[in-house]
Backbone bond lengths (Angstrom), bond angles and torsions (degrees), N, CA, C in turn:
res aa  C-N    CA-C-N  psi(-1)  N-CA   C-N-CA  omega(-1)  CA-C   N-CA-C  phi
1 M - - - 1.475 - - 1.577 112.02 -
2 Q 1.330 116.04 -32.64 1.417 117.41 178.96 1.589 113.02 -58.82
3 H 1.304 113.50 -37.84 1.467 118.83 175.02 1.523 112.08 -53.16
4 Y 1.348 116.37 -48.57 1.448 122.01 -177.26 1.585 108.54 -61.41
5 L 1.256 114.89 -44.85 1.572 120.84 176.65 1.492 112.68 -56.01
6 D 1.321 113.95 -51.51 1.523 119.66 -176.98 1.460 111.65 -66.56
7 T 1.338 113.82 -38.97 1.530 113.80 -179.51 1.501 109.18 -66.71
8 N 1.338 118.89 -44.24 1.418 126.14 -178.15 1.621 111.50 -64.54
9 R 1.371 115.47 -40.37 1.431 117.83 173.44 1.562 109.62 -61.92
10 A 1.267 121.30 -46.33 1.414 123.94 -178.98 1.627 108.55 -52.63
11 N 1.321 111.61 -48.52 1.450 115.15 -179.91 1.557 113.44 -62.44
12 W 1.380 117.27 -38.19 1.523 118.36 -177.76 1.559 105.96 -78.82
13 N 1.307 119.00 -27.98 1.485 115.77 170.81 1.579 112.54 -57.28
14 D 1.296 110.92 -42.00 1.503 117.70 -179.05 1.506 111.80 -67.40
15 R 1.384 112.75 -48.18 1.453 118.59 -178.55 1.544 110.57 -61.13
16 A 1.336 116.41 -45.05 1.491 120.92 -176.86 1.459 112.49 -52.00
17 A 1.338 117.01 -47.47 1.428 117.16 178.20 1.599 113.52 -65.56
18 A 1.295 112.46 -36.06 1.549 112.68 176.43 1.483 111.86 -72.80
19 H 1.404 121.81 -32.18 1.410 123.04 -179.30 1.574 112.77 -74.68
20 A 1.292 116.41 -17.13 1.512 118.62 -168.93 1.578 109.78 -102.77
21 V 1.330 120.04 8.86 1.442 123.53 -177.74 1.490 107.44 -66.88
22 R 1.391 116.10 150.30 1.422 126.61 -175.62 1.574 110.79 -93.55
23 T 1.248 120.68 21.31 1.479 124.17 -168.66 1.554 112.07 -99.91
24 G 1.344 110.94 -2.16 1.487 117.01 -174.48 1.450 115.90 95.43
25 L 1.373 118.37 -15.44 1.370 121.42 165.26 1.404 115.33 -80.00
26 G 1.372 121.33 -168.49 1.502 124.94 -172.30 1.503 113.25 52.71
27 Y 1.281 112.00 -129.45 1.514 116.94 -177.54 1.542 112.46 -84.52
28 G 1.349 118.75 1.95 1.438 118.75 -174.18 1.526 115.59 56.51
29 V 1.359 111.67 45.94 1.505 116.82 -171.23 1.549 114.96 -62.32
30 Q 1.336 116.07 -27.45 1.437 115.33 -173.45 1.560 109.71 -68.70
31 R 1.298 118.09 -15.08 1.530 116.94 171.59 1.368 113.26 -60.35
32 Y 1.401 121.52 -35.71 1.451 126.07 -178.30 1.508 111.90 -69.12
33 V 1.334 118.85 -27.72 1.370 127.25 175.61 1.473 110.32 -71.84
34 D 1.330 115.41 -51.95 1.422 125.35 -178.81 1.489 116.50 -65.13
35 D 1.295 118.96 -35.89 1.449 127.18 178.70 1.484 115.98 -122.61
36 S 1.396 116.23 101.43 1.405 118.91 -170.58 1.507 112.52 -71.05
37 T 1.365 120.93 -9.94 1.435 122.41 -178.56 1.602 107.90 -101.70
38 L 1.291 123.64 1.76 1.481 123.03 -171.30 1.533 106.89 -74.70
39 L 1.345 119.20 132.50 1.426 128.51 166.56 1.493 114.96 -99.81
40 S 1.278 118.83 148.93 1.399 120.07 178.61 1.560 108.11 -69.80
41 D 1.403 111.86 155.05 1.452 115.02 -177.98 1.550 113.70 -58.97
42 V 1.342 112.34 -33.42 1.517 118.34 -178.61 1.573 111.93 -66.10
43 V 1.267 116.93 -44.69 1.489 123.45 178.69 1.477 105.77 -64.82
44 R 1.377 113.72 -54.80 1.505 114.41 -173.98 1.516 111.16 -58.50
45 F 1.263 123.54 -35.08 1.407 123.23 -176.77 1.551 109.41 -56.94
46 D 1.292 116.83 -38.44 1.522 121.45 -169.85 1.585 105.96 -105.70
47 R 1.260 117.22 23.47 1.537 117.31 -172.47 1.461 113.22 -60.76
48 E 1.393 117.79 -47.22 1.403 123.64 179.94 1.489 109.47 -63.24
49 R 1.290 119.07 -47.41 1.519 120.36 -175.60 1.490 109.22 -70.15
50 L 1.356 118.39 -24.08 1.486 117.35 -178.85 1.500 110.07 -71.85
51 G 1.302 115.54 -37.75 1.477 127.04 176.87 1.620 107.57 75.78
52 D 1.264 116.11 -163.14 1.443 128.80 -173.22 1.558 106.60 -75.86
53 I 1.381 113.88 110.68 1.404 117.08 177.51 1.515 116.07 -115.07
54 A 1.272 118.56 16.56 1.422 129.00 -178.46 1.512 107.17 -58.15
55 G 1.364 117.17 123.51 1.506 123.67 -178.59 1.402 116.46 75.39
56 V 1.385 120.68 1.62 1.418 122.55 -172.93 1.556 105.61 -81.90
57 K 1.373 117.70 132.58 1.431 123.71 176.67 1.514 109.88 -75.42
58 T 1.265 117.70 119.38 1.462 123.66 -163.44 1.587 109.99 -129.67
59 V 1.247 115.96 139.89 1.519 119.51 166.10 1.545 105.80 -123.53
60 H 1.350 111.69 133.01 1.520 120.06 177.01 1.499 106.52 -104.76
61 L 1.335 118.12 107.31 1.448 120.84 -179.27 1.528 107.18 -84.50
62 Q 1.393 112.67 141.57 1.418 123.63 -178.84 1.548 109.98 58.91
63 C 1.260 112.96 59.01 1.522 121.57 -170.48 1.476 116.08 -77.99
64 H 1.354 118.39 -14.49 1.450 122.11 -175.98 1.549 111.84 56.40
65 I 1.276 118.05 -130.19 1.493 123.50 -172.75 1.487 106.99 -88.90
66 G 1.291 122.77 1.40 1.520 120.50 171.89 1.457 118.95 94.32
67 T 1.352 124.11 7.53 1.374 119.33 -174.87 1.573 113.38 -73.17
68 D 1.394 115.66 -33.80 1.439 119.08 177.63 1.597 104.08 -75.63
69 T 1.304 119.25 -35.48 1.440 124.56 -175.46 1.477 109.03 -61.09
70 L 1.374 119.94 -54.74 1.371 121.95 179.77 1.531 116.93 -66.16
71 S 1.379 112.14 -19.93 1.474 117.07 173.23 1.488 112.90 -74.00
72 L 1.365 116.87 -34.35 1.419 119.39 170.63 1.533 112.08 -64.24
73 A 1.292 115.65 -38.86 1.476 120.31 174.12 1.546 110.18 -60.25
74 R 1.328 118.83 -42.23 1.505 120.90 -179.88 1.492 112.21 -63.73
75 L 1.347 118.42 -22.11 1.451 124.01 173.03 1.536 114.87 -84.01
76 G 1.286 113.64 0.16 1.481 119.32 168.92 1.563 110.08 106.98
77 A 1.336 120.42 -6.72 1.459 121.51 -179.57 1.526 115.02 -67.40
78 R 1.245 116.05 151.21 1.496 122.58 173.96 1.465 108.20 -92.81
79 V 1.412 120.27 101.71 1.436 118.07 -160.84 1.480 108.79 -116.02
80 T 1.330 111.96 145.59 1.451 122.90 162.88 1.534 111.22 -123.36
81 G 1.217 115.36 129.31 1.456 122.84 -177.12 1.539 111.44 -98.33
82 L 1.358 121.52 137.85 1.443 121.57 -174.42 1.599 106.42 -129.21
83 D 1.319 114.85 131.10 1.509 117.56 179.91 1.493 105.88 -154.70
84 F 1.341 113.62 152.52 1.511 122.39 -178.10 1.611 112.24 -88.60
85 S 1.278 114.29 -2.79 1.579 118.59 -176.20 1.513 108.16 -102.69
86 P 1.275 118.11 115.51 1.406 120.73 174.05 1.451 115.20 -61.15
87 V 1.321 116.65 -35.17 1.471 123.04 179.98 1.544 106.97 -65.01
88 A 1.320 116.53 -51.17 1.476 120.58 177.23 1.523 112.62 -52.82
89 L 1.229 116.30 -47.61 1.428 119.06 177.56 1.475 116.37 -64.01
90 A 1.323 117.54 -34.78 1.456 123.37 176.16 1.520 108.50 -62.74
91 E 1.344 115.12 -45.17 1.446 119.77 177.15 1.474 113.44 -63.65
92 A 1.394 117.93 -43.25 1.520 121.18 179.21 1.449 107.89 -60.14
93 R 1.426 117.70 -45.17 1.450 116.68 -175.15 1.537 113.41 -66.01
94 A 1.335 111.89 -32.81 1.471 114.66 176.33 1.473 116.20 -72.85
95 L 1.323 115.76 -29.03 1.498 118.03 173.31 1.498 114.49 -71.23
96 V 1.290 116.19 -47.60 1.515 116.21 177.26 1.452 113.69 -65.67
97 A 1.403 117.97 -27.25 1.442 118.90 171.76 1.503 115.74 -62.33
98 E 1.299 115.29 -29.82 1.464 123.72 176.69 1.522 110.17 -84.67
99 T 1.312 119.95 -41.37 1.580 119.98 -176.93 1.557 108.90 -80.88
100 G 1.310 120.03 -20.54 1.494 121.39 -179.07 1.495 109.79 81.93
101 D 1.331 123.37 11.43 1.550 124.70 -176.89 1.617 104.34 -79.23
102 A 1.341 111.67 133.46 1.414 117.31 -176.65 1.594 108.74 -83.39
103 V 1.362 113.88 97.41 1.516 118.83 -176.56 1.526 99.80 -136.42
104 E 1.360 114.36 140.27 1.510 122.55 164.97 1.560 110.46 -104.75
105 F 1.266 114.40 147.36 1.457 120.17 178.26 1.504 111.83 -125.42
106 V 1.397 115.67 140.23 1.469 123.65 -177.99 1.511 109.39 -130.23
107 E 1.254 116.65 136.48 1.493 124.08 -178.48 1.498 108.05 -92.10
108 S 1.365 116.45 121.69 1.447 123.96 172.59 1.450 105.61 -179.89
109 D 1.402 109.93 154.87 1.537 115.79 165.66 1.442 111.34 -79.61
110 V 1.352 119.00 157.88 1.411 119.97 -174.63 1.512 115.78 -54.50
111 Y 1.210 115.33 -45.21 1.461 120.24 -177.40 1.557 114.39 -63.23
112 S 1.173 115.70 -17.31 1.493 122.89 174.21 1.470 115.97 -98.96
113 A 1.321 115.04 -1.33 1.535 121.10 -176.77 1.532 115.51 -49.50
114 L 1.359 110.56 -41.92 1.541 114.56 -176.24 1.581 116.41 -67.92
115 S 1.405 111.34 -14.96 1.484 118.01 170.25 1.475 118.08 -83.78
116 V 1.343 118.63 -14.34 1.413 122.81 -175.70 1.524 112.48 -122.72
117 L 1.309 119.81 -6.05 1.439 125.07 178.96 1.521 110.52 -125.22
118 P 1.299 118.98 152.23 1.525 122.33 177.94 1.528 108.93 -62.29
119 Q 1.346 115.95 134.66 1.493 120.19 177.43 1.493 111.55 -87.58
120 A 1.388 111.15 142.81 1.402 120.39 177.98 1.537 116.20 59.44
121 E 1.311 116.63 34.01 1.463 121.33 -176.01 1.556 114.63 -119.80
122 F 1.287 111.23 -13.69 1.564 114.68 -174.94 1.462 110.87 -90.86
123 D 1.395 114.07 136.06 1.377 124.41 177.33 1.588 113.93 -83.83
124 L 1.293 110.39 -19.74 1.523 118.33 -175.12 1.593 107.81 -149.54
125 V 1.302 114.74 117.12 1.513 122.58 170.09 1.549 104.29 -104.26
126 Y 1.467 115.18 118.44 1.435 119.17 -175.65 1.528 104.95 -120.00
127 T 1.382 111.24 142.92 1.452 120.69 172.51 1.523 109.19 -141.15
128 G 1.306 113.88 133.47 1.447 117.29 179.66 1.509 116.30 -97.26
129 I 1.361 110.85 -161.04 1.452 118.75 -175.96 1.498 117.57 -64.06
130 G 1.262 120.24 135.73 1.472 120.90 171.91 1.588 114.58 79.42
131 A 1.280 115.54 36.42 1.432 118.67 -175.70 1.546 114.35 -111.18
132 L 1.361 115.08 -44.20 1.501 119.86 -170.54 1.557 109.85 -70.06
133 C 1.264 117.68 -25.54 1.556 117.34 -175.66 1.455 111.92 -70.98
134 W 1.385 120.61 -2.57 1.430 126.04 -179.56 1.560 112.17 -95.51
135 L 1.376 112.23 -9.78 1.487 116.91 -176.20 1.429 109.71 -104.80
136 P 1.307 118.22 139.28 1.414 118.97 -178.90 1.469 117.65 -85.25
137 S 1.441 120.24 -18.22 1.403 122.82 177.32 1.453 112.64 -135.11
138 I 1.477 112.50 112.43 1.490 114.49 176.27 1.461 117.57 -66.40
139 D 1.310 116.28 -26.07 1.484 114.45 173.42 1.579 116.33 -65.24
140 R 1.271 114.76 -34.59 1.462 116.25 178.75 1.571 110.59 -73.18
141 W 1.311 115.44 -34.12 1.462 118.43 175.28 1.492 112.24 -62.25
142 A 1.429 116.63 -47.25 1.456 119.28 178.63 1.543 110.47 -63.65
143 A 1.278 120.11 -33.88 1.450 117.31 177.39 1.552 114.63 -65.08
144 V 1.353 111.32 -36.69 1.491 118.21 177.07 1.525 108.22 -64.92
145 V 1.295 119.49 -46.64 1.475 121.44 177.36 1.436 114.62 -56.69
146 A 1.382 115.82 -46.43 1.427 121.08 173.63 1.458 117.17 -58.94
147 G 1.413 116.55 -36.81 1.421 121.67 177.95 1.558 113.64 -70.89
148 L 1.264 117.84 -33.98 1.507 124.77 173.66 1.563 114.69 -68.90
149 L 1.276 117.67 -36.28 1.466 119.92 -175.19 1.478 112.82 -72.54
150 A 1.368 111.74 138.13 1.548 120.11 166.30 1.456 107.04 -71.65
151 P 1.395 119.14 158.73 1.509 121.06 168.82 1.497 109.89 -56.61
152 G 1.366 116.25 129.52 1.421 120.37 -176.05 1.543 113.94 92.47
153 G 1.279 116.33 -11.50 1.538 119.65 -175.88 1.469 107.86 -82.29
154 R 1.324 117.36 165.39 1.472 122.28 -173.07 1.559 108.61 -133.24
155 L 1.329 108.85 150.86 1.503 119.85 164.26 1.468 108.52 -92.21
156 F 1.341 119.78 141.15 1.397 128.50 167.17 1.482 113.47 -133.21
157 I 1.277 115.93 117.70 1.397 121.94 179.90 1.527 115.30 -135.06
158 R 1.326 113.57 135.77 1.519 120.46 165.80 1.412 107.95 -117.14
159 E 1.344 114.39 131.56 1.407 120.30 -174.04 1.557 114.54 -147.12
160 G 1.326 117.01 156.66 1.506 121.12 176.78 1.534 104.72 -57.81
161 H 1.270 117.12 144.10 1.486 120.87 -178.20 1.535 108.74 -80.53
162 P 1.292 120.21 142.02 1.398 125.80 -174.59 1.547 113.16 -64.02
163 I 1.427 114.42 -22.93 1.420 116.02 172.94 1.579 109.55 -69.63
164 L 1.337 113.80 -33.44 1.449 112.82 179.53 1.557 109.91 -68.27
165 W 1.217 119.33 -36.74 1.548 123.16 178.85 1.498 110.89 -63.57
166 T 1.277 121.18 -20.52 1.478 121.58 172.80 1.407 117.04 -77.87
167 M 1.361 117.30 -13.15 1.475 121.84 -176.90 1.511 114.17 -86.85
168 D 1.239 116.24 137.88 1.528 125.65 -176.62 1.515 107.65 -84.34
169 E 1.374 121.79 96.60 1.383 128.34 -175.94 1.587 111.02 -63.45
170 R 1.260 115.72 -17.11 1.505 117.40 178.73 1.510 118.02 -77.37
171 L 1.417 114.91 -11.38 1.385 121.13 178.72 1.605 108.56 -106.37
172 A 1.273 114.80 107.21 1.446 122.63 -172.60 1.483 117.39 -95.23
173 D 1.325 117.16 0.41 1.492 117.65 175.73 1.458 118.22 -80.39
174 D 1.321 116.21 -16.96 1.490 124.04 -175.32 1.478 112.60 -175.72
175 L 1.246 118.93 175.84 1.435 123.42 177.75 1.491 108.41 -79.92
176 H 1.355 120.77 128.19 1.422 119.59 -178.86 1.539 108.08 -133.96
177 L 1.389 115.70 111.62 1.354 121.26 179.08 1.588 112.57 -80.70
178 R 1.304 120.60 106.63 1.454 127.68 -167.49 1.587 111.72 -122.09
179 F 1.263 117.73 -16.09 1.477 115.10 -171.38 1.556 111.01 -123.30
180 P 1.366 117.26 162.94 1.396 119.06 -174.36 1.530 114.99 -59.10
181 Y 1.294 118.40 137.49 1.424 118.77 169.08 1.496 111.75 -84.28
182 F 1.330 119.89 -39.66 1.405 125.25 -173.67 1.531 111.49 -87.98
183 E 1.341 118.97 151.39 1.466 122.96 -176.98 1.497 109.23 -60.02
184 Q 1.301 117.70 133.30 1.483 127.79 177.67 1.504 109.75 -117.39
185 Q 1.347 113.90 150.37 1.429 118.15 177.38 1.561 112.12 -65.98
186 E 1.240 115.61 -42.12 1.449 119.54 -178.12 1.498 109.76 -94.05
187 P 1.294 124.57 134.56 1.318 126.95 -173.84 1.610 114.25 -82.52
188 L 1.278 117.63 162.08 1.481 121.95 169.30 1.437 109.24 -74.43
189 E 1.212 123.27 136.74 1.604 126.08 -179.24 1.508 106.31 -106.13
190 W 1.297 117.06 130.79 1.386 125.41 -178.42 1.618 108.58 -122.49
191 D 1.328 117.47 153.29 1.470 120.26 176.36 1.531 100.42 -148.07
192 A 1.335 111.41 111.15 1.523 115.65 178.51 1.530 107.99 -153.33
193 D 1.340 118.47 146.33 1.452 120.70 178.85 1.422 114.36 -104.61
194 S 1.354 117.55 20.55 1.582 123.75 179.31 1.480 106.24 -119.64
195 S 1.313 115.91 161.41 1.491 121.56 172.55 1.511 108.22 -114.82
196 Y 1.323 112.71 -178.05 1.506 122.49 -176.45 1.577 112.30 -82.07
197 V 1.400 115.27 -3.18 1.488 123.12 175.24 1.486 105.08 -130.58
198 A 1.267 115.62 160.98 1.492 120.50 176.60 1.539 113.63 -67.44
199 T 1.294 116.99 134.11 1.496 121.89 -178.83 1.584 108.44 -128.70
200 D 1.279 112.24 160.67 1.458 116.88 -177.30 1.496 113.98 -91.54
201 R 1.393 116.03 6.13 1.431 121.11 177.43 1.511 107.16 -159.63
202 P 1.349 118.41 160.37 1.407 117.64 175.69 1.515 115.70 -79.25
203 I 1.301 114.96 157.34 1.475 119.13 -179.03 1.550 105.90 -77.54
204 T 1.339 115.15 134.71 1.475 118.16 177.95 1.455 116.69 -95.76
205 S 1.320 119.36 -29.60 1.423 120.42 173.80 1.572 104.24 -92.36
206 T 1.277 111.28 95.31 1.532 117.68 -159.92 1.587 113.04 -91.97
207 K 1.354 113.98 -21.23 1.500 116.78 -171.41 1.517 110.24 -84.64
208 T 1.349 118.55 140.28 1.435 120.69 172.99 1.540 109.03 -141.03
209 Y 1.278 117.15 166.40 1.482 124.76 179.03 1.562 107.10 -132.03
210 E 1.310 112.21 134.41 1.598 118.23 -175.60 1.467 110.14 -138.11
211 W 1.406 111.92 152.04 1.491 118.51 172.30 1.532 109.91 -133.75
212 N 1.299 114.39 139.53 1.451 121.26 177.04 1.540 109.19 -91.85
213 H 1.298 117.02 155.48 1.504 123.85 -179.71 1.570 105.27 -141.30
214 G 1.389 116.64 120.19 1.464 118.19 -177.94 1.470 110.59 -70.57
215 I 1.317 117.71 161.71 1.452 124.63 -175.69 1.523 107.54 -61.71
216 G 1.331 120.05 -42.84 1.484 122.96 177.07 1.471 109.65 -58.23
217 E 1.380 120.14 -43.50 1.430 124.63 -179.26 1.533 109.54 -61.84
218 I 1.259 116.29 -43.83 1.493 119.64 179.93 1.464 112.59 -67.21
219 V 1.355 121.54 -44.42 1.357 121.33 178.08 1.580 115.12 -65.77
220 T 1.311 110.86 -40.42 1.415 114.72 179.83 1.539 111.81 -67.03
221 A 1.313 118.89 -42.37 1.485 122.39 170.54 1.481 113.09 -48.06
222 L 1.315 118.47 -50.62 1.404 122.72 -179.10 1.577 110.69 -62.25
223 L 1.357 116.58 -41.81 1.465 121.44 -179.16 1.539 105.86 -64.56
224 D 1.303 119.18 -44.14 1.491 124.86 -177.41 1.523 110.15 -63.08
225 A 1.351 115.78 -31.69 1.435 119.84 177.64 1.505 114.60 -79.07
226 G 1.310 115.40 0.73 1.453 119.79 175.97 1.507 116.12 92.97
227 L 1.357 117.46 6.94 1.506 123.12 174.10 1.445 114.90 -81.95
228 T 1.288 116.42 152.97 1.498 118.89 174.20 1.547 109.97 -105.48
229 L 1.256 124.35 125.02 1.419 127.95 -178.05 1.540 106.01 -75.45
230 T 1.355 111.89 127.66 1.539 118.85 178.60 1.469 113.15 -121.27
231 M 1.351 116.59 -5.32 1.438 117.07 176.19 1.506 110.56 -162.93
232 L 1.328 114.85 137.85 1.514 121.79 172.71 1.504 104.61 -146.58
233 V 1.388 115.98 109.72 1.422 120.56 -179.99 1.571 105.60 -123.26
234 E 1.263 114.80 130.49 1.476 118.29 175.32 1.526 109.02 -106.88
235 H 1.369 112.80 141.14 1.508 125.20 -171.11 1.523 112.49 -114.65
236 D 1.233 114.27 150.20 1.493 116.16 175.23 1.520 116.72 -98.03
237 S 1.340 113.77 19.73 1.444 123.50 176.65 1.434 114.85 -140.88
238 V 1.377 112.44 168.30 1.487 118.27 174.52 1.572 107.75 -143.39
239 P 1.320 121.98 157.78 1.438 123.48 -176.40 1.530 114.00 -82.77
240 W 1.310 121.13 28.70 1.448 121.83 172.01 1.564 107.98 -157.54
241 E 1.311 121.14 163.96 1.413 122.67 178.89 1.479 111.18 -81.14
242 A 1.330 113.58 81.83 1.461 118.88 -172.31 1.467 112.07 -71.38
243 L 1.349 123.81 -28.67 1.369 126.24 176.99 1.482 111.30 -124.89
244 P 1.369 119.12 86.58 1.390 125.89 -169.22 1.489 110.23 -65.36
245 G 1.393 115.19 129.87 1.491 123.94 179.31 1.510 104.70 96.78
246 Q 1.296 128.29 -5.06 1.385 123.95 -171.89 1.547 112.66 -125.81
247 M 1.461 114.03 5.42 1.390 115.72 -169.53 1.544 111.28 -134.47
248 V 1.336 114.00 157.16 1.451 119.69 178.15 1.477 108.46 -119.18
249 E 1.420 113.40 144.53 1.450 117.39 -179.62 1.496 114.55 -87.49
250 R 1.309 113.49 135.33 1.499 119.13 178.81 1.569 107.29 -102.92
251 P 1.253 111.93 170.34 1.470 117.56 171.52 1.478 111.89 -58.99
252 G 1.375 121.79 145.05 1.417 124.47 175.82 1.464 111.95 84.46
253 G 1.343 120.48 16.39 1.459 121.42 174.27 1.533 119.84 80.80
254 E 1.430 116.10 8.06 1.413 122.50 179.49 1.533 110.83 -89.05
255 F 1.305 113.43 149.22 1.457 118.88 178.55 1.522 106.82 -127.45
256 A 1.408 116.42 134.06 1.404 124.98 179.78 1.527 114.43 -123.79
257 L 1.247 119.26 157.18 1.460 119.17 175.98 1.542 113.85 -60.24
258 D 1.292 115.65 144.78 1.505 121.24 -174.34 1.571 106.57 -93.30
259 E 1.284 121.24 -89.49 1.369 124.00 -177.29 1.565 115.97 -66.68
260 R 1.289 110.24 -24.81 1.546 115.15 178.18 1.556 113.85 -103.88
261 A 1.345 110.29 31.06 1.502 118.41 -174.40 1.563 108.47 -53.93
262 G 1.360 112.61 130.47 1.465 115.53 174.65 1.508 113.94 86.18
263 V 1.244 120.47 -6.42 1.467 124.04 -175.47 1.528 114.36 -68.12
264 A 1.346 111.81 -35.28 1.504 117.32 -173.10 1.559 109.61 -145.27
265 P 1.232 119.90 152.87 1.456 120.48 170.73 1.531 108.44 -75.27
266 L 1.225 120.62 152.79 1.511 125.86 -177.53 1.531 112.52 -117.71
267 S 1.396 117.46 -28.21 1.405 120.17 175.00 1.541 108.08 -156.91
268 Y 1.343 111.68 175.73 1.492 114.69 -176.94 1.538 107.74 -149.89
269 T 1.266 121.56 158.39 1.390 132.09 161.50 1.414 117.65 -116.02
270 I 1.332 112.67 128.23 1.509 118.93 -178.92 1.469 111.64 -122.95
271 Q 1.319 121.96 134.89 1.463 125.22 169.17 1.552 108.89 -122.41
272 A 1.316 113.81 138.81 1.488 120.80 179.87 1.590 105.98 -138.98
273 V 1.279 110.82 146.23 1.464 116.02 -175.45 1.557 112.40 -114.92
274 K 1.306 122.58 140.89 1.438 121.48 172.53 1.545 106.64 -84.99
275 P 1.314 118.37 127.47 1.509 115.99 -179.92 1.440 114.25 -69.68
276 L 1.404 110.74 152.15 1.501 115.48 176.82 1.460 114.07 -69.05
277 G 1.278 119.94 149.47 1.521 120.46 174.14 1.517 113.97 85.74
């Protein structure tokens, strides 16, 4: 398992540097410096569902270069970002040093979060798009979330739908379900020199390992960890062109199916609460 983690970390170190360029490519991070009120597309999409988070002690798991993390801070949350990539964290710290947003960052993989963060003290555990597929066990993830949350605290996650992860994006003539929907012990192995956003150079650490987790598995893991499900909303869009040649772009950076509109959910939002007492 350590081989998978190390390989994925090398890939994300490489991506982080490419995603953080100030040329307008990648995540377009210069926008957050130029506009102190800008929120990331991912955070803005769920703004109403997220509600008032002013003063809320928050941890953002798998925070990458911090654009969603600083967006939570701009909504008033007291935020700590956690990621396993030292390059991503260096870029995130450099970004908030320029923007002035009050965010702390901690280096760790998700499964080790309870050893580097205070337990049972966070009012909000937040996770954004494209995170769970890098974790081999959804049960272990849910246990970490429950361990971080204070009584009455909540998990809030928007993620790519597991039905989307079954689709082969390389086949542009139609939707093709080719990959496992349910969690498997062995990961899918990928080898690609491109990322999901435009970059100014190819990725050099090209190999990655990923795992899918079905909606039922995710919900059951949260319930088994002692949390109470309070929201499950499926969406017909995602914030990147997940299936090239088969999608149309909507305002706000969302992409939806074109000819097959409405055929499948593409992302979801889940909220779960840790009971009091």
